[in-house]
N, C-alpha and C positions, 0 to 999 in steps of 0.2 A: 290231319288238321293241326295247325301250329298253335301252341299254347301261348299265353300272354308272356311268359318268361322267355320263350324262344324268340318271340317278336322283339322283345326289348333288347335281346342280345345281338340282333342283327346289326351289321355295320351300316351306318347311314350312307346313302349314295351321295357322292360328290358331284359337283357340276363345274366342269372345266370352263364352261362359258362365263362363269362368274369373273374370271380373270381377263376377259376381253375388255380392252380399253385401259387396262392397268399395266401394259407391257413395259413401259418405261420405268415405272415404280419397281416392278419385279426385277428387271435387268439391273437396276441400281443395287438392289439387295443382293442378288446373286453375284454380281461383280465384286461388291465389297467383301462378301464371304470368300470368294475364290481368290481374289488378288491380295487381300489383307489378312482376314481373320485366320484362314486355314494355314498360310505360311507362318504366322506368328504362333499358332498352336504347335506347329512342328518345331519351331525354335525352342519353345518352352519344354516340350516333351523330350527333345534331344538333350537338353542341358539338365533338366530336373528329373527325368525319368517318370513323369506323371503328366496328367492332363489338367489344365487350368479349370477348376470347378466353376468359378464365377463366369467364365466365358461359356462353358457348356450350359449353364443354367439360363443365360440370356438367349442362347440359340434354341434351347428347348422351348422357351416362352415364345420366341419368334415363330417357330414351327407350329406351335399350337394355334397361334392367330392365323397363320397361313392356311392351316387345315380348316379352321372355323370359317374362313372366308369362302371356302369351296362348298361349305354346307349351308351357307346362308341363302335364304329365299328373298331377302330384302337387299336390293342392289346398293342402297345407302350403307348398310352394315358391312358390305364387302370392302368398300373403301376404308371404312373405319378400322377393320381388322388388319388390312394390309398396311395402313399407316402405323398401327401399333407394332406390327411385325418389323417394319422398317426401323422403328426406333430401337427395338430390342437388338436388331442386327448391328446398328450403329453403336449401341452400348457394349455389345460383345466385342467390337473392334477396339473400343476404348479400354476395356478390361484386358484384351489381348496385348495391347501396347504396354499396359501396366505390368502384366505378368512377364512379358519378354524382357522389359527393362530391368525388372527385379532379378531375372536369371542372369543377365549380362553383368549386373552389379555384383552378384555373388561370384561370378567368374573373376572379376577384378579383385574382390576380397581374397579369394583363394590364391590368386596369383601373388599378391603382395605377401601373404602368409607363407607361401611355399618358398619364396626367394628373399625372405626378410633378412637373412644373414649373408646374402650375396651382394657384392658391390656391382651394381648394374650401370654405374655412371658412364662407362665407356661404350655401352651398346649403341650401335648406329651412330658412330662418331660423336658420342656424347649428346645426341639429339633425342634419344628414346625417353629418358626419364622426364625431361622438361615437357615433352609432348604429352606423355602419359598424365602428368600432373595437371596440365592445362585442360586436357579432355575430361578428366575426372571432375575438375572444378566446374567446367561448363555443363556437364551432364547433371551434376548435383543442383546447379542453378535452375536448369530446365525442369527437373522433376519437382523442385520446390514451387516454381511458377505454375506448373500444372495443378499441383495440389491447392494452391491459392485460388485458381480459377474454379476448381471443383467445389471448394468450400464456400464460394460466394454465389451470387445470382449469375447463372450462365445458361447458354443454349447447348444443345447436344453437339452442334458443330464447333462451338468454342472449346468445349472440353475435348472433343476429338482432336482438334488441331494442336492443343496444348500437350496432350499425351503423345501424339505422333512426333512432335518436336523433341520431347523428352526421350522417347524411344530411339530416335535417330542419334541423339547425343550419346546414349549408352551403346548403340550399335557401332558408332565410330570408335568409342573407347575399346570395345571388344575386338574390333578389327585391328586396332593398334597393338593389342596384346598378342593376338594370333600371328600377326605379321612379323613380330619380333621374337617369337618363341625359339626358333632355331638359334639365333644369335644369343639369346638369353641362356639357353641350355649349354651352349659352348662355353660361355663365360662361367656358368655354374660348375661345369665339369672341370674347367681349368682351375677354378678356385678350390674345388675339392682335392684335385691332384696336388696343388701347392700346399694345402693344409696337411695332406697325408705326408708329403715330403718333409714339411716342418716337424710334424709329429715324429717321423722316423729319426730326424736329426736330434730331436729332444731326447728320444729314447737312447740313441747312441751316446749322446753327451752324458746322460745319467749313468749308463753302463760304464763309460770311461771313468766317470767320477767315482763310482763304486769300486771299480777295479783298482783305481789309484789309492783309494782309502784302504782297501784290503792289503795292497802291497805295502802301504805305509805301516799298517798294523803288524804285518808279518815282519817288516824290518825292525820294528820296535821289539817284537817278541824275540827275534834272533839276538838283538843287542842285549836284552835282559838275560837270556840264557847264557850268552858269552860272559857276562859279568858274574854270573853265579857259578860258572865252571871253575 
C-alpha cells in the first residue's frame, strides 16, 4: 500500500493531446530555438568559454511553461502556458543577440589592443582601417538604438528586431577582423622585424661609439705617458 508521501512524489502524467491544435505555435518556438538561439549560444560559448546565463534562464522558464501545458486539464490554460513559453523563447533570442554582440565587441577591443602599436593603414590596399572604423561606428549606433527601444514602450517583436540588427552589425565587424587577420599578422611581423633590425643597428652604433671613445681615451693616455717619459 502506497503512503501519502510516496503518492506525492509520483511524477504527474503528461497529456500529449494537450498540444493538439497548437502545432504552429510550437513549430515557431522550436524553429526560433533551433535556427537562432542555439547558434548564438554557440557563438558566445566559443568566444567567452561559458554559457549566457540570461539566455539559459529564459529557456528554463519556457520549458517550465511547456511542461505545465502538458499537465493541464483545462484546455484554456494550455494555450496560456504555451503563449508564455513562446514569449520566454523570444526573450531568450533577444538576450542571445545581446550576449553574442557583446562577445563580438570584445573581440574588436582585444584586436585593437593587440595591434595598437602596429601601423595597419596599408592593409587591404589601405581599405581595412576605414572599413573597420565605419563598421564599428555603425554597430555602436545600432546597439544604442536597440537599448533605446528596450528602455521605452515596446513590443517583444520590436525589441527582437532591434537587437537582431545590432547583432548583425557586430557580426559584420567581427567578419571584417577575421577576414583581415592574415594580412594584419603579416604587417605586424614585418613591423617587428623592422624594429628588430633598427634595434640591432642602434646597438651597433652604440658599440662603435663606445669603441671610438675607448680608442680616444687610449690615445690620450698614450700621449700623456709620452710626455711624462
